[in-house]
N, C-alpha and C positions, 0 to 999 in steps of 0.2 A: 197213632192211637188217640182216640177221643178228640179228633180234629187237629192234632199236632202234626207238623211236618216230620217225616222220617228220612234219614239218609241211609243209603246202602253202600257198604264198602265194596268197591269193584263191581257194583251193580248186582251183588249177590244177597239173597235173603236166607243164607245158609242156616239151617236149624230153626227157621221161623215157621210158625204154623200158618201165617198169612204173609203175603208179600205183594208189592205192586211192581209191575215190570213194564218196560217200554215195548211197544209192539215190535220194534225192530230187533228186540232181543229174544223173541219167541219163535220157536221152530214147531211147526205143526207135525204131529205124529198120529198114527192110527189109534183110535180110542180103545181098541181091544188089547193093545200091548200093555203088559204089566209095568206099572210105574217104577218098581224097584229096578227093573232092567233098563228102562228109558233113562233113569237117573245116571246110570253108569256110562252111557254113551255120550252124555253131554260134555264129558271131559276126559277121564282116564282112558277109556277104550279108544276113543278117536285119537288121542294124543299118542298112545303106544302103537296102535295099528298104523296110523299115518306116519309115524317115525320110520317104520320099516318099509311100508308100501310107497308112500309119497316122497319122503325126504331121502331115505337111503336108496330108494328105487331098487329093492331086492328083486333079483331075477332068478328064473329057474336054474338050479345048479349051484347057486351061491353058497358060500360058507359064511354064516352070520353069527356074531357074538353079541349077546345082550347082557349088559352089566347092570345088575339091580333088578330083582324080580318082585316088584310091588305091583300096585294097581296099574301102573303104566307099563312097566317092563314085561309083565305077563302078556300084555296085549301086543307088545312089540314081538315077542316070541310067536304069538298066534298069527300076527300079520306076516312075519317072515315065512312061516310054514305055509300059509295060504298063498303067498307069492311064489312058492316053488323052491325055496331054499333046500339044498340037499342036506346040509348040516346046520342045525340051530343050537348054539352052545350057550347055555344059561349060566350066569355067574352070580352067586349070592351066598353070603355066609350062613344063612338060615336053612337048615335041612328041609323043613316043611315047605319052604318056597321052591327049593330045588325039585322036590317031589312033584309039586303042583305044575312046575314048568314042563315036566315030562308029559303031563296030561294034556297040555296045551300045544304040544308040538316040538318041544326040545328033544334033541337026539343025544346030547351030552350035557352034564352039569358039573360045575366046580365051585368051590367055596371062595375062590379069589382069582383075580386075573393072573397073579403069579403062579397059582396052581394050574390054571388053564393053559398058560403059555407053551410049555413043552408038548402038551397033548395036541394043541392046535398046530404046532410045528409038524408033529408026526402025522396027524390026520391029513394035512394039506401038502405033504412032501416039501415043507419049507416055504410054500407060497403064502401062507398065513390067510387071514380072513379077508373076504371081499368087502364086508360091511361090519362095523363095530358100532353098536348103539348104546349110548351112555344114559342109563336111567337109574342111577343110585338115588338114595334119599336126599342127599345134598351133594352138589357137584363142586369138587375142589380142584384147583389147578394141578396138584401133584398126581391126580388120577389120570391125567392125559398122557403121561409118559408111557404107561403100560397100554393104554388104549391105542395109541399110535403104533406101539411095538407089535400089538396083535394084528394090526391092519397091514395087508400085503400091498404089493406094487399095484398102483392104479386104484387102490381101495378108498373107502369113504368112512370117516368117523362122524357120526351124528350125535351132537350134544343136545339132549332133550331136558335133562334134569336142571333144576334151578340152582344157581350158585349164589353165595352172598354177594350183594351189590358192590362190596369193596374188594372182591376177588379180582385182582388185575394181573396176576402172574400165573403162568402155566408152564408145565414141563413138557416140551415138545422137541424132538430131535429134528432140527431144521434141515440138516443134510438129507435125512431120509424123506422129509416132507417134499423136498424138491426133486431129489434124484430118484425117488420111488414113485413120483407122480401121485402122491396121496392128496386127499382133500379133507378138510374139516368143515362141517356144516352145523349151524344151529337150527332149531325149529321151535315153533310154538303151536300148540294144538295139532301137532303132527302134520303141519302144513296143509290142513284140511280146510274145506269150504263147508261151514256148518249147515248151510241150507241144502247142500247136496249130500254131504257125507253122513250126517246123522240119519236121515231117512234111508240112505243106502246101506249103512251098517245094520239098521234095524231090519231091513229087507233080507240081508244075509242071515241074520238071526232067525227070522221067520222061516227061511228055507233050510235051516239046520246046518249052515256052513260056518257060522260064527258062534262061538260059545260065549254066552252071557250069564245064564243061570248058574253055571259052574263057577263063576267068579265070586259069587256071594258066599263067603264062609259062614257068616252069621248076621242076623238082623238084631237091631236094638230098638227099644223105645227111647224117646227123647230123655226120659229120666235116667237112662243107663248110658248116657253119652260118654261119661268119664271112663266107664268100663270099655267102651269101644275104642277110645283113645289109648287106653292101656294096652289092649290087645294089638292095636296097630303098632305101638312103640315096641312091644315085645316080639313082634314078628309072628303073631298067631293067626292073622287074617290075610287073605289076599284082598278082599273087599268086605268091609263092614258097612251095613246100610241102616240108616235110621228110618223107621216106619212109623206112620201116624195112624193108629187104629181108632 
């Protein structure tokens, strides 16, 4: 500003009215696409969708459990459904988010992993889920005990959510990990390639197979950003979007 050098944290100009970006950080999109939709694809949509499609490699007929139905988890639900999963089980303590998950392809919803466990056991005749995708607001090590318990023989647990950097302990049944041939994977950005996947996701949106407009619960002006944060904290939004009019 006024000739002074500016630094961007993580190369983001979030909430800025103007920003300077490196050419290598820019993805070209079709000019007729609405910017509020394009903004979603740059992170949350790609991360969630890719967690199911790329990293978990959901296949037709799979049973998939998605834990945490926020802006990332809702798109893991959507990705799993698009990949052909027979059952998509959404887990979240907020009723509104469970209801939205049904609109995006979930077949069953539960308020906790503990509540989901007996139902997943019954639905799969004891074989449990093929894929478990962890997208809670914050990833803590104690969540992994139920995540791996929900995962069946030969199954995959994908850890997408961010944990505190000091989180070094996790509750995993090592006997089951080995004897049931399970695997645990991490992912960033849904293991996507932004130069391919962002235009590809927007192409699916244009063709009507990927829901993006429906993700936006409410839009806010920059002056109302604190209200947007409050709604996010209280579980009232799937996605809140800042618009510059």
